[in-house]
Structure formats: structure tokens, C-alpha cells
A tleap script that builds the chain and sets N, CA, C and O, in Angstrom:
source leaprc.protein.ff14SB
mol = sequence {
  NMET HIE THR SER PRO ALA ASP GLU LEU ALA
  ASP ILE ARG ALA GLU MET LEU ARG LEU ARG
  ALA ARG GLU ALA ALA LEU ARG GLN GLN ILE
  LEU LYS ASP PRO ASP GLY ASN SER ILE GLY
  ARG TRP HIE ARG VAL GLU VAL ASP GLU HIE
  ARG ASP LEU VAL LEU ASP ILE SER ARG LEU
  PRO GLU HIE ILE LEU GLN ASP ARG HIE PHE
  TRP ARG GLU LYS LEU VAL GLN THR LEU ARG
  CYS LEU PRO ALA ALA SER PRO VAL SER ARG
  ARG PRO GLY TRP PRO ILE ARG ARG GLU ALA
  GLY ALA ALA LEU CHIE
}
set mol.1.N position { 105.853 97.367 66.626 }
set mol.1.CA position { 106.349 98.537 66.001 }
set mol.1.C position { 107.954 98.327 65.905 }
set mol.1.O position { 108.574 98.009 66.920 }
set mol.2.N position { 108.483 98.474 64.909 }
set mol.2.CA position { 109.917 98.385 64.602 }
set mol.2.C position { 110.664 99.595 65.404 }
set mol.2.O position { 110.243 100.745 65.269 }
set mol.3.N position { 111.738 99.320 66.210 }
set mol.3.CA position { 112.414 100.305 66.623 }
set mol.3.C position { 113.854 100.471 66.060 }
set mol.3.O position { 114.545 99.477 65.835 }
set mol.4.N position { 114.246 101.574 65.863 }
set mol.4.CA position { 115.563 101.639 65.239 }
set mol.4.C position { 116.737 101.355 66.266 }
set mol.4.O position { 116.621 101.606 67.465 }
set mol.5.N position { 117.843 100.826 65.712 }
set mol.5.CA position { 118.992 100.735 66.642 }
set mol.5.C position { 119.301 101.975 67.484 }
set mol.5.O position { 119.659 101.819 68.651 }
set mol.6.N position { 119.193 103.092 67.002 }
set mol.6.CA position { 119.614 104.353 67.660 }
set mol.6.C position { 118.680 104.524 68.786 }
set mol.6.O position { 119.164 104.696 69.905 }
set mol.7.N position { 117.352 104.497 68.626 }
set mol.7.CA position { 116.344 104.476 69.746 }
set mol.7.C position { 116.368 103.521 70.655 }
set mol.7.O position { 116.194 103.814 71.838 }
set mol.8.N position { 116.586 102.221 70.257 }
set mol.8.CA position { 116.779 101.111 71.394 }
set mol.8.C position { 118.068 101.382 72.063 }
set mol.8.O position { 118.079 101.240 73.286 }
set mol.9.N position { 119.204 101.764 71.446 }
set mol.9.CA position { 120.320 101.994 72.331 }
set mol.9.C position { 120.194 103.094 73.376 }
set mol.9.O position { 120.772 103.002 74.460 }
set mol.10.N position { 119.419 104.157 73.037 }
set mol.10.CA position { 119.138 105.304 73.867 }
set mol.10.C position { 118.235 104.842 75.140 }
set mol.10.O position { 118.400 105.203 76.305 }
set mol.11.N position { 117.251 103.965 74.643 }
set mol.11.CA position { 116.324 103.469 75.683 }
set mol.11.C position { 117.035 102.592 76.742 }
set mol.11.O position { 116.870 102.751 77.952 }
set mol.12.N position { 117.869 101.620 76.170 }
set mol.12.CA position { 118.601 100.755 76.979 }
set mol.12.C position { 119.612 101.431 78.012 }
set mol.12.O position { 119.799 101.040 79.164 }
set mol.13.N position { 120.249 102.549 77.373 }
set mol.13.CA position { 121.122 103.342 78.163 }
set mol.13.C position { 120.391 104.007 79.335 }
set mol.13.O position { 120.865 104.027 80.471 }
set mol.14.N position { 119.249 104.535 79.010 }
set mol.14.CA position { 118.445 105.279 80.113 }
set mol.14.C position { 118.069 104.279 81.211 }
set mol.14.O position { 118.063 104.610 82.397 }
set mol.15.N position { 117.748 103.017 80.780 }
set mol.15.CA position { 117.382 102.084 81.802 }
set mol.15.C position { 118.527 101.543 82.637 }
set mol.15.O position { 118.421 101.172 83.806 }
set mol.16.N position { 119.704 101.541 81.861 }
set mol.16.CA position { 120.989 101.041 82.703 }
set mol.16.C position { 121.366 102.015 83.649 }
set mol.16.O position { 121.825 101.684 84.742 }
set mol.17.N position { 121.186 103.352 83.271 }
set mol.17.CA position { 121.491 104.479 84.242 }
set mol.17.C position { 120.653 104.395 85.508 }
set mol.17.O position { 121.095 104.540 86.648 }
set mol.18.N position { 119.324 104.132 85.158 }
set mol.18.CA position { 118.404 104.008 86.423 }
set mol.18.C position { 118.849 102.829 87.250 }
set mol.18.O position { 118.883 102.924 88.477 }
set mol.19.N position { 119.204 101.678 86.600 }
set mol.19.CA position { 119.441 100.459 87.402 }
set mol.19.C position { 120.824 100.737 88.196 }
set mol.19.O position { 121.014 100.388 89.362 }
set mol.20.N position { 121.758 101.419 87.384 }
set mol.20.CA position { 123.072 101.816 88.218 }
set mol.20.C position { 122.854 102.618 89.376 }
set mol.20.O position { 123.502 102.392 90.398 }
set mol.21.N position { 121.974 103.569 89.319 }
set mol.21.CA position { 121.651 104.363 90.441 }
set mol.21.C position { 121.079 103.643 91.590 }
set mol.21.O position { 121.455 103.860 92.742 }
set mol.22.N position { 120.079 102.702 91.249 }
set mol.22.CA position { 119.372 101.931 92.158 }
set mol.22.C position { 120.556 100.932 92.937 }
set mol.22.O position { 120.598 100.772 94.157 }
set mol.23.N position { 121.419 100.355 92.035 }
set mol.23.CA position { 122.367 99.434 92.553 }
set mol.23.C position { 123.390 100.122 93.573 }
set mol.23.O position { 123.791 99.542 94.582 }
set mol.24.N position { 123.757 101.371 93.221 }
set mol.24.CA position { 124.505 102.234 94.214 }
set mol.24.C position { 123.882 102.481 95.439 }
set mol.24.O position { 124.531 102.410 96.483 }
set mol.25.N position { 122.574 102.791 95.426 }
set mol.25.CA position { 121.744 103.075 96.632 }
set mol.25.C position { 121.711 101.867 97.574 }
set mol.25.O position { 121.856 101.995 98.790 }
set mol.26.N position { 121.510 100.663 96.954 }
set mol.26.CA position { 121.388 99.439 97.632 }
set mol.26.C position { 122.728 99.013 98.283 }
set mol.26.O position { 122.817 98.532 99.412 }
set mol.27.N position { 123.780 99.252 97.421 }
set mol.27.CA position { 125.149 98.883 97.876 }
set mol.27.C position { 125.482 99.689 99.210 }
set mol.27.O position { 125.923 99.181 100.242 }
set mol.28.N position { 125.210 100.953 99.018 }
set mol.28.CA position { 125.416 101.781 100.243 }
set mol.28.C position { 124.689 101.357 101.536 }
set mol.28.O position { 125.219 101.413 102.646 }
set mol.29.N position { 123.437 100.929 101.304 }
set mol.29.CA position { 122.522 100.489 102.312 }
set mol.29.C position { 123.207 99.254 102.931 }
set mol.29.O position { 123.314 99.173 104.155 }
set mol.30.N position { 123.643 98.352 102.166 }
set mol.30.CA position { 124.164 97.090 102.710 }
set mol.30.C position { 125.501 97.359 103.327 }
set mol.30.O position { 125.755 96.738 104.359 }
set mol.31.N position { 126.387 98.183 102.858 }
set mol.31.CA position { 127.673 98.524 103.340 }
set mol.31.C position { 127.415 99.251 104.724 }
set mol.31.O position { 128.146 99.035 105.691 }
set mol.32.N position { 126.488 100.001 104.766 }
set mol.32.CA position { 126.242 100.775 106.070 }
set mol.32.C position { 125.863 99.803 107.258 }
set mol.32.O position { 126.195 100.072 108.413 }
set mol.33.N position { 125.171 98.691 106.938 }
set mol.33.CA position { 124.801 97.788 107.983 }
set mol.33.C position { 124.751 96.409 107.388 }
set mol.33.O position { 123.646 95.944 107.106 }
set mol.34.N position { 125.929 95.654 107.151 }
set mol.34.CA position { 126.013 94.432 106.514 }
set mol.34.C position { 125.237 93.341 107.217 }
set mol.34.O position { 124.606 92.478 106.607 }
set mol.35.N position { 125.322 93.432 108.632 }
set mol.35.CA position { 124.652 92.356 109.370 }
set mol.35.C position { 123.037 92.397 109.160 }
set mol.35.O position { 122.355 91.376 109.069 }
set mol.36.N position { 122.553 93.649 109.099 }
set mol.36.CA position { 121.090 93.718 109.079 }
set mol.36.C position { 120.543 93.736 107.659 }
set mol.36.O position { 119.361 93.436 107.496 }
set mol.37.N position { 121.307 94.064 106.616 }
set mol.37.CA position { 120.866 94.230 105.307 }
set mol.37.C position { 121.326 93.191 104.198 }
set mol.37.O position { 120.895 93.232 103.046 }
set mol.38.N position { 122.246 92.252 104.658 }
set mol.38.CA position { 122.870 91.366 103.650 }
set mol.38.C position { 122.015 90.064 103.288 }
set mol.38.O position { 122.332 89.404 102.299 }
set mol.39.N position { 120.970 89.708 104.061 }
set mol.39.CA position { 120.352 88.508 103.899 }
set mol.39.C position { 118.793 88.832 103.530 }
set mol.39.O position { 118.084 89.491 104.290 }
set mol.40.N position { 118.357 88.334 102.361 }
set mol.40.CA position { 117.168 88.516 101.869 }
set mol.40.C position { 116.365 87.028 101.960 }
set mol.40.O position { 116.816 86.027 102.517 }
set mol.41.N position { 115.182 87.126 101.335 }
set mol.41.CA position { 114.421 85.946 101.276 }
set mol.41.C position { 114.985 84.918 100.287 }
set mol.41.O position { 114.824 83.734 100.585 }
set mol.42.N position { 115.663 85.235 99.083 }
set mol.42.CA position { 116.209 84.448 98.162 }
set mol.42.C position { 117.661 84.563 98.002 }
set mol.42.O position { 118.285 83.690 97.397 }
set mol.43.N position { 118.271 85.652 98.541 }
set mol.43.CA position { 119.633 85.856 98.280 }
set mol.43.C position { 120.335 86.361 99.441 }
set mol.43.O position { 119.701 86.912 100.341 }
set mol.44.N position { 121.685 86.210 99.500 }
set mol.44.CA position { 122.502 86.868 100.607 }
set mol.44.C position { 123.629 87.556 99.802 }
set mol.44.O position { 124.011 87.187 98.692 }
set mol.45.N position { 124.102 88.583 100.493 }
set mol.45.CA position { 125.186 89.461 99.953 }
set mol.45.C position { 126.523 89.214 100.897 }
set mol.45.O position { 126.420 89.348 102.116 }
set mol.46.N position { 127.592 88.903 100.377 }
set mol.46.CA position { 128.787 88.854 101.130 }
set mol.46.C position { 129.589 89.989 100.780 }
set mol.46.O position { 129.710 90.315 99.599 }
set mol.47.N position { 130.187 90.662 101.778 }
set mol.47.CA position { 130.991 91.852 101.629 }
set mol.47.C position { 132.478 91.349 101.718 }
set mol.47.O position { 132.911 90.865 102.763 }
set mol.48.N position { 133.215 91.474 100.629 }
set mol.48.CA position { 134.526 91.127 100.558 }
set mol.48.C position { 135.465 92.388 100.385 }
set mol.48.O position { 135.107 93.352 99.709 }
set mol.49.N position { 136.572 92.335 100.973 }
set mol.49.CA position { 137.531 93.410 100.782 }
set mol.49.C position { 138.853 92.805 100.341 }
set mol.49.O position { 139.249 91.697 100.703 }
set mol.50.N position { 139.552 93.696 99.462 }
set mol.50.CA position { 140.994 93.372 99.067 }
set mol.50.C position { 141.600 94.630 98.742 }
set mol.50.O position { 140.919 95.629 98.510 }
set mol.51.N position { 142.985 94.620 98.713 }
set mol.51.CA position { 143.654 95.794 98.374 }
set mol.51.C position { 144.402 95.559 97.117 }
set mol.51.O position { 144.850 94.436 96.886 }
set mol.52.N position { 144.565 96.520 96.305 }
set mol.52.CA position { 145.241 96.506 95.077 }
set mol.52.C position { 146.339 97.592 95.058 }
set mol.52.O position { 146.190 98.631 95.702 }
set mol.53.N position { 147.402 97.359 94.347 }
set mol.53.CA position { 148.436 98.325 94.086 }
set mol.53.C position { 147.959 99.164 92.898 }
set mol.53.O position { 147.508 98.600 91.901 }
set mol.54.N position { 148.044 100.480 92.975 }
set mol.54.CA position { 147.608 101.293 91.921 }
set mol.54.C position { 148.769 102.225 91.595 }
set mol.54.O position { 149.346 102.820 92.504 }
set mol.55.N position { 149.112 102.361 90.366 }
set mol.55.CA position { 150.107 103.306 89.858 }
set mol.55.C position { 149.575 104.680 89.884 }
set mol.55.O position { 148.607 104.976 89.183 }
set mol.56.N position { 150.182 105.577 90.689 }
set mol.56.CA position { 149.706 106.969 90.817 }
set mol.56.C position { 150.783 107.806 89.880 }
set mol.56.O position { 151.918 108.114 90.242 }
set mol.57.N position { 150.251 108.075 88.739 }
set mol.57.CA position { 151.209 108.822 87.679 }
set mol.57.C position { 151.521 110.177 88.279 }
set mol.57.O position { 152.529 110.743 87.857 }
set mol.58.N position { 150.818 110.745 89.170 }
set mol.58.CA position { 151.042 112.130 89.662 }
set mol.58.C position { 152.335 112.222 90.517 }
set mol.58.O position { 152.861 113.290 90.831 }
set mol.59.N position { 152.835 110.880 90.891 }
set mol.59.CA position { 154.098 110.873 91.741 }
set mol.59.C position { 155.213 110.493 90.743 }
set mol.59.O position { 156.341 110.403 91.228 }
set mol.60.N position { 155.069 110.255 89.416 }
set mol.60.CA position { 156.218 110.158 88.691 }
set mol.60.C position { 156.950 111.500 88.449 }
set mol.60.O position { 156.373 112.588 88.442 }
set mol.61.N position { 158.259 111.322 88.254 }
set mol.61.CA position { 159.072 112.509 87.845 }
set mol.61.C position { 158.713 113.171 86.625 }
set mol.61.O position { 158.370 112.447 85.691 }
set mol.62.N position { 158.730 114.491 86.449 }
set mol.62.CA position { 158.277 115.174 85.249 }
set mol.62.C position { 159.041 114.662 84.015 }
set mol.62.O position { 158.420 114.566 82.957 }
set mol.63.N position { 160.190 114.367 84.066 }
set mol.63.CA position { 161.035 113.886 82.941 }
set mol.63.C position { 160.429 112.598 82.325 }
set mol.63.O position { 160.509 112.392 81.114 }
set mol.64.N position { 159.817 111.730 83.180 }
set mol.64.CA position { 159.215 110.597 82.621 }
set mol.64.C position { 157.854 110.784 82.076 }
set mol.64.O position { 157.458 110.146 81.101 }
set mol.65.N position { 157.118 111.683 82.721 }
set mol.65.CA position { 155.839 112.023 82.169 }
set mol.65.C position { 155.899 112.806 80.779 }
set mol.65.O position { 154.951 112.742 79.997 }
set mol.66.N position { 156.992 113.513 80.513 }
set mol.66.CA position { 157.240 114.190 79.220 }
set mol.66.C position { 157.858 113.309 78.133 }
set mol.66.O position { 157.823 113.681 76.960 }
set mol.67.N position { 158.395 112.210 78.472 }
set mol.67.CA position { 159.129 111.275 77.611 }
set mol.67.C position { 158.076 110.487 76.835 }
set mol.67.O position { 157.386 109.651 77.418 }
set mol.68.N position { 157.935 110.744 75.492 }
set mol.68.CA position { 157.031 110.083 74.720 }
set mol.68.C position { 157.217 108.600 74.539 }
set mol.68.O position { 156.308 107.859 74.165 }
set mol.69.N position { 158.518 108.177 74.841 }
set mol.69.CA position { 158.813 106.754 74.811 }
set mol.69.C position { 157.836 105.914 75.748 }
set mol.69.O position { 157.613 104.726 75.515 }
set mol.70.N position { 157.293 106.564 76.770 }
set mol.70.CA position { 156.461 105.834 77.726 }
set mol.70.C position { 155.014 105.976 77.340 }
set mol.70.O position { 154.196 105.447 78.093 }
set mol.71.N position { 154.579 106.614 76.277 }
set mol.71.CA position { 153.200 106.861 75.955 }
set mol.71.C position { 152.848 105.905 74.700 }
set mol.71.O position { 153.740 105.468 73.972 }
set mol.72.N position { 151.577 105.635 74.516 }
set mol.72.CA position { 151.150 104.870 73.397 }
set mol.72.C position { 149.761 105.573 73.117 }
set mol.72.O position { 149.049 106.113 73.965 }
set mol.73.N position { 149.521 105.464 71.791 }
set mol.73.CA position { 148.287 105.970 71.221 }
set mol.73.C position { 147.156 104.909 71.312 }
set mol.73.O position { 147.412 103.727 71.082 }
set mol.74.N position { 145.922 105.319 71.643 }
set mol.74.CA position { 144.900 104.361 71.772 }
set mol.74.C position { 143.660 104.935 71.078 }
set mol.74.O position { 143.304 106.088 71.325 }
set mol.75.N position { 142.962 104.119 70.175 }
set mol.75.CA position { 141.800 104.720 69.592 }
set mol.75.C position { 140.603 104.328 70.447 }
set mol.75.O position { 140.422 103.212 70.933 }
set mol.76.N position { 139.847 105.335 70.562 }
set mol.76.CA position { 138.558 105.368 71.480 }
set mol.76.C position { 137.434 105.632 70.618 }
set mol.76.O position { 137.445 106.651 69.927 }
set mol.77.N position { 136.422 104.792 70.580 }
set mol.77.CA position { 135.141 105.061 69.760 }
set mol.77.C position { 134.096 105.317 70.784 }
set mol.77.O position { 133.942 104.516 71.706 }
set mol.78.N position { 133.438 106.285 70.687 }
set mol.78.CA position { 132.270 106.582 71.600 }
set mol.78.C position { 130.945 106.808 70.824 }
set mol.78.O position { 130.923 107.464 69.782 }
set mol.79.N position { 129.800 106.219 71.392 }
set mol.79.CA position { 128.516 106.395 70.717 }
set mol.79.C position { 127.835 107.244 71.755 }
set mol.79.O position { 127.773 106.876 72.928 }
set mol.80.N position { 127.289 108.455 71.300 }
set mol.80.CA position { 126.495 109.345 72.126 }
set mol.80.C position { 125.077 109.329 71.625 }
set mol.80.O position { 124.835 109.414 70.421 }
set mol.81.N position { 124.131 109.220 72.544 }
set mol.81.CA position { 122.765 109.247 72.072 }
set mol.81.C position { 122.152 110.651 72.354 }
set mol.81.O position { 122.054 111.129 73.484 }
set mol.82.N position { 121.774 111.226 71.271 }
set mol.82.CA position { 121.317 112.604 71.194 }
set mol.82.C position { 119.798 112.543 70.672 }
set mol.82.O position { 119.388 111.598 69.999 }
set mol.83.N position { 118.988 113.656 71.049 }
set mol.83.CA position { 117.804 113.688 70.371 }
set mol.83.C position { 117.854 113.866 68.995 }
set mol.83.O position { 118.745 114.580 68.533 }
set mol.84.N position { 116.964 113.283 68.192 }
set mol.84.CA position { 116.879 113.406 66.753 }
set mol.84.C position { 116.683 114.855 66.439 }
set mol.84.O position { 116.139 115.567 67.282 }
set mol.85.N position { 117.104 115.379 65.227 }
set mol.85.CA position { 116.913 116.715 64.871 }
set mol.85.C position { 115.544 117.055 64.728 }
set mol.85.O position { 115.162 118.139 65.169 }
set mol.86.N position { 114.643 116.171 64.093 }
set mol.86.CA position { 113.299 116.328 64.002 }
set mol.86.C position { 112.658 115.180 64.587 }
set mol.86.O position { 112.333 114.275 63.819 }
set mol.87.N position { 112.405 115.055 65.890 }
set mol.87.CA position { 112.048 113.862 66.547 }
set mol.87.C position { 110.644 113.383 65.982 }
set mol.87.O position { 109.711 114.147 65.731 }
set mol.88.N position { 110.632 112.007 65.821 }
set mol.88.CA position { 109.380 111.368 65.423 }
set mol.88.C position { 108.676 111.087 66.769 }
set mol.88.O position { 109.410 110.889 67.737 }
set mol.89.N position { 107.395 111.048 66.935 }
set mol.89.CA position { 106.845 110.793 68.096 }
set mol.89.C position { 107.558 109.788 68.980 }
set mol.89.O position { 107.871 108.692 68.516 }
set mol.90.N position { 107.825 110.117 70.232 }
set mol.90.CA position { 108.576 109.188 71.088 }
set mol.90.C position { 107.566 108.181 71.566 }
set mol.90.O position { 106.384 108.466 71.754 }
set mol.91.N position { 108.099 106.966 71.758 }
set mol.91.CA position { 107.262 105.902 72.252 }
set mol.91.C position { 106.784 106.251 73.769 }
set mol.91.O position { 107.601 106.659 74.593 }
set mol.92.N position { 105.555 106.084 74.053 }
set mol.92.CA position { 105.060 106.398 75.270 }
set mol.92.C position { 105.576 105.465 76.369 }
set mol.92.O position { 105.613 104.251 76.171 }
set mol.93.N position { 105.949 105.974 77.452 }
set mol.93.CA position { 106.420 105.108 78.584 }
set mol.93.C position { 107.872 104.778 78.567 }
set mol.93.O position { 108.337 103.952 79.352 }
set mol.94.N position { 108.620 105.428 77.659 }
set mol.94.CA position { 110.054 105.108 77.535 }
set mol.94.C position { 110.695 106.320 77.893 }
set mol.94.O position { 110.154 107.379 77.575 }
set mol.95.N position { 111.919 106.316 78.594 }
set mol.95.CA position { 112.491 105.112 79.164 }
set mol.95.C position { 111.490 104.625 80.316 }
set mol.95.O position { 110.737 105.413 80.888 }
set mol.96.N position { 111.545 103.306 80.595 }
set mol.96.CA position { 110.776 102.831 81.650 }
set mol.96.C position { 111.148 103.351 83.023 }
set mol.96.O position { 112.309 103.280 83.424 }
set mol.97.N position { 110.233 103.840 83.699 }
set mol.97.CA position { 110.478 104.423 85.126 }
set mol.97.C position { 109.704 103.646 86.103 }
set mol.97.O position { 108.474 103.628 86.050 }
set mol.98.N position { 110.374 102.999 86.998 }
set mol.98.CA position { 109.668 102.099 87.970 }
set mol.98.C position { 109.911 102.860 89.338 }
set mol.98.O position { 110.917 103.526 89.581 }
set mol.99.N position { 108.875 102.671 90.170 }
set mol.99.CA position { 108.916 103.083 91.541 }
set mol.99.C position { 110.092 102.332 92.316 }
set mol.99.O position { 110.365 101.162 92.048 }
set mol.100.N position { 110.728 103.010 93.223 }
set mol.100.CA position { 111.640 102.376 94.048 }
set mol.100.C position { 110.959 101.204 94.895 }
set mol.100.O position { 109.965 101.433 95.584 }
set mol.101.N position { 111.485 100.062 94.820 }
set mol.101.CA position { 110.974 98.964 95.606 }
set mol.101.C position { 109.896 98.316 94.963 }
set mol.101.O position { 109.244 97.486 95.596 }
set mol.102.N position { 109.604 98.600 93.715 }
set mol.102.CA position { 108.517 97.977 92.961 }
set mol.102.C position { 108.935 96.564 92.641 }
set mol.102.O position { 110.126 96.378 92.393 }
set mol.103.N position { 108.091 95.537 92.617 }
set mol.103.CA position { 108.452 94.049 92.395 }
set mol.103.C position { 108.687 94.040 90.857 }
set mol.103.O position { 107.987 94.738 90.123 }
set mol.104.N position { 109.600 93.306 90.413 }
set mol.104.CA position { 109.975 93.188 89.025 }
set mol.104.C position { 109.275 91.893 88.352 }
set mol.104.O position { 109.350 91.683 87.141 }
set mol.105.N position { 108.574 91.028 89.271 }
set mol.105.CA position { 108.062 89.875 88.780 }
set mol.105.C position { 106.742 89.567 89.490 }
set mol.105.O position { 106.103 88.557 89.196 }
savepdb mol mol.pdb
quit
């Protein structure tokens, strides 16, 4: 069955959202106990820390924030996935939902 680019994009984004949530949960679990959770059967995770300097614009004087000389315009294009106005039957089983901890192979 041919899938339209719009439907495929929406399906991929749903799967990515699920994967990002699972990644965040695993990340927290490892950071909570790196010695007990960072070594698996096939992989190990190293926790690395570094510090970056970040510009905090809230600390700039108001006259600089208001000066347009320091601003630039940037074009941003966003694709939003929305239900179709008259949805054609949705593919069964999409987006893929896997049980937590289910083997992928």
C-alpha cells in the first residue's frame, strides 16, 4: 500500500516522540546510578560532563536589547502534522506502540 509523504511524516514523528521519551527515561535511570546501570551485555555508557559559557540575554542592558542593530531576521519553516479534514481509514497499528522493555530484534 502506498503511503503519502504527509502520512509517513506523521507516523515517523509519532515514533520519534515515543523513542525520545524512552531515551529520556533510560538517561535518567543511568544518571541516577551510573555504576549500576551503565554496563550492558553489548554496550556500555560513559557519563561525560563539560561546562559551556552561555549568553544570558536577560542580563543585557535594555538599551542593547532595544537596538535593532543587534538583531537579525531569520526565516523559519515549520511542518505541522494535523489530521486530514476527511480522514481516509487510518492504517491499523500506526503509530507503532511497543511495550517498555520489548526486544527490538
